[in-house]
Structure formats: structure tokens, C-alpha cells
PyMOL CGO cylinders between C-alpha atoms (Angstrom):
from pymol import cmd
from pymol.cgo import CYLINDER

trace = [
    CYLINDER, 142.30, -81.14, 29.28, 140.40, -83.14, 26.70, 0.3, 1, 1, 1, 1, 1, 1,
    CYLINDER, 140.40, -83.14, 26.70, 141.80, -82.99, 23.17, 0.3, 1, 1, 1, 1, 1, 1,
    CYLINDER, 141.80, -82.99, 23.17, 140.29, -83.93, 19.82, 0.3, 1, 1, 1, 1, 1, 1,
    CYLINDER, 140.29, -83.93, 19.82, 142.58, -86.21, 17.81, 0.3, 1, 1, 1, 1, 1, 1,
    CYLINDER, 142.58, -86.21, 17.81, 141.74, -86.95, 14.18, 0.3, 1, 1, 1, 1, 1, 1,
    CYLINDER, 141.74, -86.95, 14.18, 142.93, -89.86, 12.09, 0.3, 1, 1, 1, 1, 1, 1,
    CYLINDER, 142.93, -89.86, 12.09, 143.05, -87.43, 9.18, 0.3, 1, 1, 1, 1, 1, 1,
    CYLINDER, 143.05, -87.43, 9.18, 144.04, -89.77, 6.32, 0.3, 1, 1, 1, 1, 1, 1,
    CYLINDER, 144.04, -89.77, 6.32, 141.01, -89.64, 4.06, 0.3, 1, 1, 1, 1, 1, 1,
    CYLINDER, 141.01, -89.64, 4.06, 138.78, -88.21, 6.79, 0.3, 1, 1, 1, 1, 1, 1,
    CYLINDER, 138.78, -88.21, 6.79, 135.88, -86.31, 5.18, 0.3, 1, 1, 1, 1, 1, 1,
    CYLINDER, 135.88, -86.31, 5.18, 134.89, -84.39, 8.33, 0.3, 1, 1, 1, 1, 1, 1,
    CYLINDER, 134.89, -84.39, 8.33, 138.11, -82.63, 9.35, 0.3, 1, 1, 1, 1, 1, 1,
    CYLINDER, 138.11, -82.63, 9.35, 136.62, -79.15, 8.85, 0.3, 1, 1, 1, 1, 1, 1,
    CYLINDER, 136.62, -79.15, 8.85, 133.41, -79.98, 10.72, 0.3, 1, 1, 1, 1, 1, 1,
    CYLINDER, 133.41, -79.98, 10.72, 135.40, -81.46, 13.60, 0.3, 1, 1, 1, 1, 1, 1,
    CYLINDER, 135.40, -81.46, 13.60, 137.68, -78.42, 13.80, 0.3, 1, 1, 1, 1, 1, 1,
    CYLINDER, 137.68, -78.42, 13.80, 134.64, -76.12, 13.97, 0.3, 1, 1, 1, 1, 1, 1,
    CYLINDER, 134.64, -76.12, 13.97, 133.10, -78.15, 16.79, 0.3, 1, 1, 1, 1, 1, 1,
    CYLINDER, 133.10, -78.15, 16.79, 136.39, -78.22, 18.70, 0.3, 1, 1, 1, 1, 1, 1,
    CYLINDER, 136.39, -78.22, 18.70, 136.68, -74.46, 18.36, 0.3, 1, 1, 1, 1, 1, 1,
    CYLINDER, 136.68, -74.46, 18.36, 133.20, -74.04, 19.89, 0.3, 1, 1, 1, 1, 1, 1,
    CYLINDER, 133.20, -74.04, 19.89, 134.23, -76.16, 22.88, 0.3, 1, 1, 1, 1, 1, 1,
    CYLINDER, 134.23, -76.16, 22.88, 137.71, -74.57, 23.04, 0.3, 1, 1, 1, 1, 1, 1,
    CYLINDER, 137.71, -74.57, 23.04, 139.43, -77.92, 22.63, 0.3, 1, 1, 1, 1, 1, 1,
    CYLINDER, 139.43, -77.92, 22.63, 142.86, -78.44, 21.12, 0.3, 1, 1, 1, 1, 1, 1,
    CYLINDER, 142.86, -78.44, 21.12, 142.85, -80.35, 17.82, 0.3, 1, 1, 1, 1, 1, 1,
    CYLINDER, 142.85, -80.35, 17.82, 145.57, -82.73, 16.65, 0.3, 1, 1, 1, 1, 1, 1,
    CYLINDER, 145.57, -82.73, 16.65, 145.47, -83.86, 13.02, 0.3, 1, 1, 1, 1, 1, 1,
    CYLINDER, 145.47, -83.86, 13.02, 147.58, -86.90, 12.29, 0.3, 1, 1, 1, 1, 1, 1,
    CYLINDER, 147.58, -86.90, 12.29, 148.18, -87.87, 8.68, 0.3, 1, 1, 1, 1, 1, 1,
    CYLINDER, 148.18, -87.87, 8.68, 150.81, -89.44, 6.47, 0.3, 1, 1, 1, 1, 1, 1,
    CYLINDER, 150.81, -89.44, 6.47, 152.86, -87.75, 3.78, 0.3, 1, 1, 1, 1, 1, 1,
    CYLINDER, 152.86, -87.75, 3.78, 150.28, -88.68, 1.11, 0.3, 1, 1, 1, 1, 1, 1,
    CYLINDER, 150.28, -88.68, 1.11, 147.59, -86.66, 2.89, 0.3, 1, 1, 1, 1, 1, 1,
    CYLINDER, 147.59, -86.66, 2.89, 149.46, -83.61, 4.20, 0.3, 1, 1, 1, 1, 1, 1,
    CYLINDER, 149.46, -83.61, 4.20, 147.10, -80.86, 5.33, 0.3, 1, 1, 1, 1, 1, 1,
    CYLINDER, 147.10, -80.86, 5.33, 146.88, -77.83, 7.54, 0.3, 1, 1, 1, 1, 1, 1,
    CYLINDER, 146.88, -77.83, 7.54, 144.08, -76.17, 9.45, 0.3, 1, 1, 1, 1, 1, 1,
    CYLINDER, 144.08, -76.17, 9.45, 144.32, -72.91, 11.41, 0.3, 1, 1, 1, 1, 1, 1,
    CYLINDER, 144.32, -72.91, 11.41, 144.76, -73.55, 15.13, 0.3, 1, 1, 1, 1, 1, 1,
    CYLINDER, 144.76, -73.55, 15.13, 145.29, -77.31, 14.78, 0.3, 1, 1, 1, 1, 1, 1,
    CYLINDER, 145.29, -77.31, 14.78, 148.49, -79.15, 15.61, 0.3, 1, 1, 1, 1, 1, 1,
    CYLINDER, 148.49, -79.15, 15.61, 149.55, -81.17, 12.58, 0.3, 1, 1, 1, 1, 1, 1,
    CYLINDER, 149.55, -81.17, 12.58, 151.57, -84.36, 12.88, 0.3, 1, 1, 1, 1, 1, 1,
    CYLINDER, 151.57, -84.36, 12.88, 152.77, -85.83, 9.60, 0.3, 1, 1, 1, 1, 1, 1,
    CYLINDER, 152.77, -85.83, 9.60, 154.16, -89.36, 9.66, 0.3, 1, 1, 1, 1, 1, 1,
    CYLINDER, 154.16, -89.36, 9.66, 155.84, -91.38, 6.95, 0.3, 1, 1, 1, 1, 1, 1,
    CYLINDER, 155.84, -91.38, 6.95, 153.64, -93.57, 4.79, 0.3, 1, 1, 1, 1, 1, 1,
    CYLINDER, 153.64, -93.57, 4.79, 153.26, -97.09, 6.04, 0.3, 1, 1, 1, 1, 1, 1,
    CYLINDER, 153.26, -97.09, 6.04, 150.67, -99.54, 7.23, 0.3, 1, 1, 1, 1, 1, 1,
    CYLINDER, 150.67, -99.54, 7.23, 149.17, -98.26, 10.48, 0.3, 1, 1, 1, 1, 1, 1,
    CYLINDER, 149.17, -98.26, 10.48, 151.82, -95.53, 10.94, 0.3, 1, 1, 1, 1, 1, 1,
    CYLINDER, 151.82, -95.53, 10.94, 149.17, -92.92, 11.76, 0.3, 1, 1, 1, 1, 1, 1,
    CYLINDER, 149.17, -92.92, 11.76, 147.39, -95.35, 14.08, 0.3, 1, 1, 1, 1, 1, 1,
    CYLINDER, 147.39, -95.35, 14.08, 150.51, -96.01, 16.14, 0.3, 1, 1, 1, 1, 1, 1,
    CYLINDER, 150.51, -96.01, 16.14, 151.28, -92.31, 16.57, 0.3, 1, 1, 1, 1, 1, 1,
    CYLINDER, 151.28, -92.31, 16.57, 147.67, -91.54, 17.48, 0.3, 1, 1, 1, 1, 1, 1,
    CYLINDER, 147.67, -91.54, 17.48, 147.29, -94.33, 20.04, 0.3, 1, 1, 1, 1, 1, 1,
    CYLINDER, 147.29, -94.33, 20.04, 150.55, -93.28, 21.69, 0.3, 1, 1, 1, 1, 1, 1,
    CYLINDER, 150.55, -93.28, 21.69, 149.30, -89.67, 22.00, 0.3, 1, 1, 1, 1, 1, 1,
    CYLINDER, 149.30, -89.67, 22.00, 145.75, -90.31, 23.19, 0.3, 1, 1, 1, 1, 1, 1,
    CYLINDER, 145.75, -90.31, 23.19, 145.05, -89.80, 26.87, 0.3, 1, 1, 1, 1, 1, 1,
    CYLINDER, 145.05, -89.80, 26.87, 142.15, -90.78, 29.08, 0.3, 1, 1, 1, 1, 1, 1,
    CYLINDER, 142.15, -90.78, 29.08, 139.14, -88.62, 28.22, 0.3, 1, 1, 1, 1, 1, 1,
    CYLINDER, 139.14, -88.62, 28.22, 140.36, -87.55, 24.76, 0.3, 1, 1, 1, 1, 1, 1,
    CYLINDER, 140.36, -87.55, 24.76, 138.09, -87.90, 21.73, 0.3, 1, 1, 1, 1, 1, 1,
    CYLINDER, 138.09, -87.90, 21.73, 139.31, -89.59, 18.55, 0.3, 1, 1, 1, 1, 1, 1,
    CYLINDER, 139.31, -89.59, 18.55, 137.71, -89.44, 15.11, 0.3, 1, 1, 1, 1, 1, 1,
    CYLINDER, 137.71, -89.44, 15.11, 138.52, -92.51, 13.01, 0.3, 1, 1, 1, 1, 1, 1,
    CYLINDER, 138.52, -92.51, 13.01, 137.02, -94.92, 10.51, 0.3, 1, 1, 1, 1, 1, 1,
    CYLINDER, 137.02, -94.92, 10.51, 139.32, -97.70, 11.74, 0.3, 1, 1, 1, 1, 1, 1,
    CYLINDER, 139.32, -97.70, 11.74, 137.68, -100.23, 14.08, 0.3, 1, 1, 1, 1, 1, 1,
    CYLINDER, 137.68, -100.23, 14.08, 141.04, -101.56, 15.28, 0.3, 1, 1, 1, 1, 1, 1,
    CYLINDER, 141.04, -101.56, 15.28, 142.24, -98.09, 16.21, 0.3, 1, 1, 1, 1, 1, 1,
    CYLINDER, 142.24, -98.09, 16.21, 138.91, -97.39, 17.91, 0.3, 1, 1, 1, 1, 1, 1,
    CYLINDER, 138.91, -97.39, 17.91, 139.35, -100.53, 20.03, 0.3, 1, 1, 1, 1, 1, 1,
    CYLINDER, 139.35, -100.53, 20.03, 142.80, -99.36, 21.15, 0.3, 1, 1, 1, 1, 1, 1,
    CYLINDER, 142.80, -99.36, 21.15, 141.41, -95.89, 21.93, 0.3, 1, 1, 1, 1, 1, 1,
    CYLINDER, 141.41, -95.89, 21.93, 138.67, -97.40, 24.09, 0.3, 1, 1, 1, 1, 1, 1,
    CYLINDER, 138.67, -97.40, 24.09, 141.29, -99.50, 25.91, 0.3, 1, 1, 1, 1, 1, 1,
    CYLINDER, 141.29, -99.50, 25.91, 143.06, -96.22, 26.78, 0.3, 1, 1, 1, 1, 1, 1,
    CYLINDER, 143.06, -96.22, 26.78, 139.82, -94.93, 28.37, 0.3, 1, 1, 1, 1, 1, 1,
    CYLINDER, 139.82, -94.93, 28.37, 139.25, -92.38, 25.63, 0.3, 1, 1, 1, 1, 1, 1,
    CYLINDER, 139.25, -92.38, 25.63, 136.28, -91.90, 23.30, 0.3, 1, 1, 1, 1, 1, 1,
    CYLINDER, 136.28, -91.90, 23.30, 136.03, -92.72, 19.61, 0.3, 1, 1, 1, 1, 1, 1,
    CYLINDER, 136.03, -92.72, 19.61, 133.54, -91.71, 16.93, 0.3, 1, 1, 1, 1, 1, 1,
    CYLINDER, 133.54, -91.71, 16.93, 133.39, -92.36, 13.20, 0.3, 1, 1, 1, 1, 1, 1,
    CYLINDER, 133.39, -92.36, 13.20, 132.84, -89.97, 10.29, 0.3, 1, 1, 1, 1, 1, 1,
    CYLINDER, 132.84, -89.97, 10.29, 129.09, -90.66, 10.36, 0.3, 1, 1, 1, 1, 1, 1,
    CYLINDER, 129.09, -90.66, 10.36, 128.60, -89.79, 14.03, 0.3, 1, 1, 1, 1, 1, 1,
    CYLINDER, 128.60, -89.79, 14.03, 128.51, -93.35, 15.39, 0.3, 1, 1, 1, 1, 1, 1,
    CYLINDER, 128.51, -93.35, 15.39, 130.28, -93.61, 18.71, 0.3, 1, 1, 1, 1, 1, 1,
    CYLINDER, 130.28, -93.61, 18.71, 132.41, -96.68, 19.22, 0.3, 1, 1, 1, 1, 1, 1,
    CYLINDER, 132.41, -96.68, 19.22, 131.69, -98.21, 22.62, 0.3, 1, 1, 1, 1, 1, 1,
    CYLINDER, 131.69, -98.21, 22.62, 132.58, -101.28, 24.64, 0.3, 1, 1, 1, 1, 1, 1,
    CYLINDER, 132.58, -101.28, 24.64, 129.11, -102.55, 23.69, 0.3, 1, 1, 1, 1, 1, 1,
    CYLINDER, 129.11, -102.55, 23.69, 129.57, -102.38, 19.90, 0.3, 1, 1, 1, 1, 1, 1,
    CYLINDER, 129.57, -102.38, 19.90, 133.31, -102.67, 19.19, 0.3, 1, 1, 1, 1, 1, 1,
    CYLINDER, 133.31, -102.67, 19.19, 133.50, -106.48, 19.34, 0.3, 1, 1, 1, 1, 1, 1,
    CYLINDER, 133.50, -106.48, 19.34, 130.73, -106.85, 16.75, 0.3, 1, 1, 1, 1, 1, 1,
    CYLINDER, 130.73, -106.85, 16.75, 132.36, -104.25, 14.50, 0.3, 1, 1, 1, 1, 1, 1,
    CYLINDER, 132.36, -104.25, 14.50, 135.73, -106.02, 14.72, 0.3, 1, 1, 1, 1, 1, 1,
    CYLINDER, 135.73, -106.02, 14.72, 134.05, -109.34, 13.93, 0.3, 1, 1, 1, 1, 1, 1,
    CYLINDER, 134.05, -109.34, 13.93, 132.32, -107.87, 10.87, 0.3, 1, 1, 1, 1, 1, 1,
    CYLINDER, 132.32, -107.87, 10.87, 135.67, -106.48, 9.67, 0.3, 1, 1, 1, 1, 1, 1,
    CYLINDER, 135.67, -106.48, 9.67, 137.29, -109.88, 10.13, 0.3, 1, 1, 1, 1, 1, 1,
    CYLINDER, 137.29, -109.88, 10.13, 134.46, -111.64, 8.29, 0.3, 1, 1, 1, 1, 1, 1,
    CYLINDER, 134.46, -111.64, 8.29, 134.66, -109.18, 5.38, 0.3, 1, 1, 1, 1, 1, 1,
    CYLINDER, 134.66, -109.18, 5.38, 138.42, -109.76, 5.14, 0.3, 1, 1, 1, 1, 1, 1,
    CYLINDER, 138.42, -109.76, 5.14, 137.88, -113.53, 5.01, 0.3, 1, 1, 1, 1, 1, 1,
    CYLINDER, 137.88, -113.53, 5.01, 135.32, -113.12, 2.21, 0.3, 1, 1, 1, 1, 1, 1,
    CYLINDER, 135.32, -113.12, 2.21, 137.73, -110.95, 0.20, 0.3, 1, 1, 1, 1, 1, 1,
    CYLINDER, 137.73, -110.95, 0.20, 140.61, -113.38, 0.75, 0.3, 1, 1, 1, 1, 1, 1,
    CYLINDER, 140.61, -113.38, 0.75, 138.42, -116.18, -0.57, 0.3, 1, 1, 1, 1, 1, 1,
    CYLINDER, 138.42, -116.18, -0.57, 137.83, -114.19, -3.75, 0.3, 1, 1, 1, 1, 1, 1,
    CYLINDER, 137.83, -114.19, -3.75, 134.45, -112.77, -2.79, 0.3, 1, 1, 1, 1, 1, 1,
    CYLINDER, 134.45, -112.77, -2.79, 133.44, -109.21, -3.44, 0.3, 1, 1, 1, 1, 1, 1,
    CYLINDER, 133.44, -109.21, -3.44, 131.65, -106.83, -1.11, 0.3, 1, 1, 1, 1, 1, 1,
    CYLINDER, 131.65, -106.83, -1.11, 129.83, -103.62, -1.87, 0.3, 1, 1, 1, 1, 1, 1,
    CYLINDER, 129.83, -103.62, -1.87, 131.84, -100.53, -0.97, 0.3, 1, 1, 1, 1, 1, 1,
    CYLINDER, 131.84, -100.53, -0.97, 130.55, -97.61, 1.06, 0.3, 1, 1, 1, 1, 1, 1,
    CYLINDER, 130.55, -97.61, 1.06, 127.85, -95.39, -0.40, 0.3, 1, 1, 1, 1, 1, 1,
    CYLINDER, 127.85, -95.39, -0.40, 128.78, -91.95, -1.72, 0.3, 1, 1, 1, 1, 1, 1,
    CYLINDER, 128.78, -91.95, -1.72, 128.91, -89.40, 1.09, 0.3, 1, 1, 1, 1, 1, 1,
    CYLINDER, 128.91, -89.40, 1.09, 125.86, -87.15, 1.37, 0.3, 1, 1, 1, 1, 1, 1,
    CYLINDER, 125.86, -87.15, 1.37, 125.20, -83.91, 3.23, 0.3, 1, 1, 1, 1, 1, 1,
    CYLINDER, 125.20, -83.91, 3.23, 122.96, -85.92, 5.58, 0.3, 1, 1, 1, 1, 1, 1,
    CYLINDER, 122.96, -85.92, 5.58, 126.05, -87.91, 6.65, 0.3, 1, 1, 1, 1, 1, 1,
    CYLINDER, 126.05, -87.91, 6.65, 127.76, -84.66, 7.64, 0.3, 1, 1, 1, 1, 1, 1,
    CYLINDER, 127.76, -84.66, 7.64, 124.68, -83.65, 9.65, 0.3, 1, 1, 1, 1, 1, 1,
    CYLINDER, 124.68, -83.65, 9.65, 124.70, -87.01, 11.48, 0.3, 1, 1, 1, 1, 1, 1,
    CYLINDER, 124.70, -87.01, 11.48, 128.40, -86.59, 12.22, 0.3, 1, 1, 1, 1, 1, 1,
    CYLINDER, 128.40, -86.59, 12.22, 127.98, -83.06, 13.57, 0.3, 1, 1, 1, 1, 1, 1,
    CYLINDER, 127.98, -83.06, 13.57, 125.07, -84.13, 15.77, 0.3, 1, 1, 1, 1, 1, 1,
    CYLINDER, 125.07, -84.13, 15.77, 126.91, -87.19, 17.11, 0.3, 1, 1, 1, 1, 1, 1,
    CYLINDER, 126.91, -87.19, 17.11, 130.13, -85.27, 17.76, 0.3, 1, 1, 1, 1, 1, 1,
    CYLINDER, 130.13, -85.27, 17.76, 128.34, -82.42, 19.52, 0.3, 1, 1, 1, 1, 1, 1,
    CYLINDER, 128.34, -82.42, 19.52, 126.46, -84.88, 21.73, 0.3, 1, 1, 1, 1, 1, 1,
    CYLINDER, 126.46, -84.88, 21.73, 129.71, -86.65, 22.61, 0.3, 1, 1, 1, 1, 1, 1,
    CYLINDER, 129.71, -86.65, 22.61, 131.54, -83.35, 23.25, 0.3, 1, 1, 1, 1, 1, 1,
    CYLINDER, 131.54, -83.35, 23.25, 128.74, -82.12, 25.52, 0.3, 1, 1, 1, 1, 1, 1,
    CYLINDER, 128.74, -82.12, 25.52, 128.76, -85.35, 27.51, 0.3, 1, 1, 1, 1, 1, 1,
    CYLINDER, 128.76, -85.35, 27.51, 132.55, -85.49, 27.84, 0.3, 1, 1, 1, 1, 1, 1,
    CYLINDER, 132.55, -85.49, 27.84, 132.99, -81.81, 28.73, 0.3, 1, 1, 1, 1, 1, 1,
    CYLINDER, 132.99, -81.81, 28.73, 130.31, -82.03, 31.44, 0.3, 1, 1, 1, 1, 1, 1,
    CYLINDER, 130.31, -82.03, 31.44, 132.14, -84.87, 33.24, 0.3, 1, 1, 1, 1, 1, 1,
]
cmd.load_cgo(trace, "trace")
């Protein structure tokens, strides 16, 4: 059975994702570190110790073919795709084999700019429209995956 796994550290759409999963009768697994402990009715909660990529390692070891993962992390999304699962970000953009290489390259380029002392503009403040895009994208992905 398909499950919805959420990289819950700092994820702004946990409640929206849980609602969508409930509609589709999917199990939800929230994975977070001790700095972001949370609970949601009906969701399995996995709390890991703080550390670089600790949540990512637990999540990628739990994900199975056909699962859906919500994450903002391009590297984690690439590993999820390699496990034949699906990944979507908090704005409703699905990570695919067609876009992941470009996203990883942009992340690498941004890191190089920062290491050289450059500054980049941060993300815009989250708006209600972002939540609507997420809900639409997640529901489209859920419909497509459940129908398979």
C-alpha cells in the first residue's frame, strides 16, 4: 500500500498533507528531529536525533516503491526517485527524472556562490496561494498514483 512520508522538519504543509492522505485513506509517516517534535492524529511519528541529514537517512530507508514523499530537499528527492517512489515539494512541484538534475545543479551553483562570499535572495514569504498550489499538486499526484 502506498504511504505518504513527510520530511516534517520545517514543513509548512503537514496539516494539508494529512488531510489529503485521510481522503485517500493513506497512512502518513512524519519524520522530524528533536528540534521539531510534533504530533498529528492518525499519523505515525518518527523522531530522530538532531544531526545533518538524520531525517533524510531515516526517510530514504523507509520509503518503498510507489510511496509519496513531501520534501524541500532536492538531494532527498533524488534518492526517493531512485527508489521508484514519488516526491513533491511544499509548493506542489513534483520532482521527476526530467527536472531533478537541473534542480541539483542549481543547488550546487548556489552553494558555490555562497562559499565565494556571494549572497542570494531567500525564499519569498509563504502565501495562501502557495498552499492552494500544494494541495492541487498533491491531489493530482495522489489521484495518479492511486489509480495505477
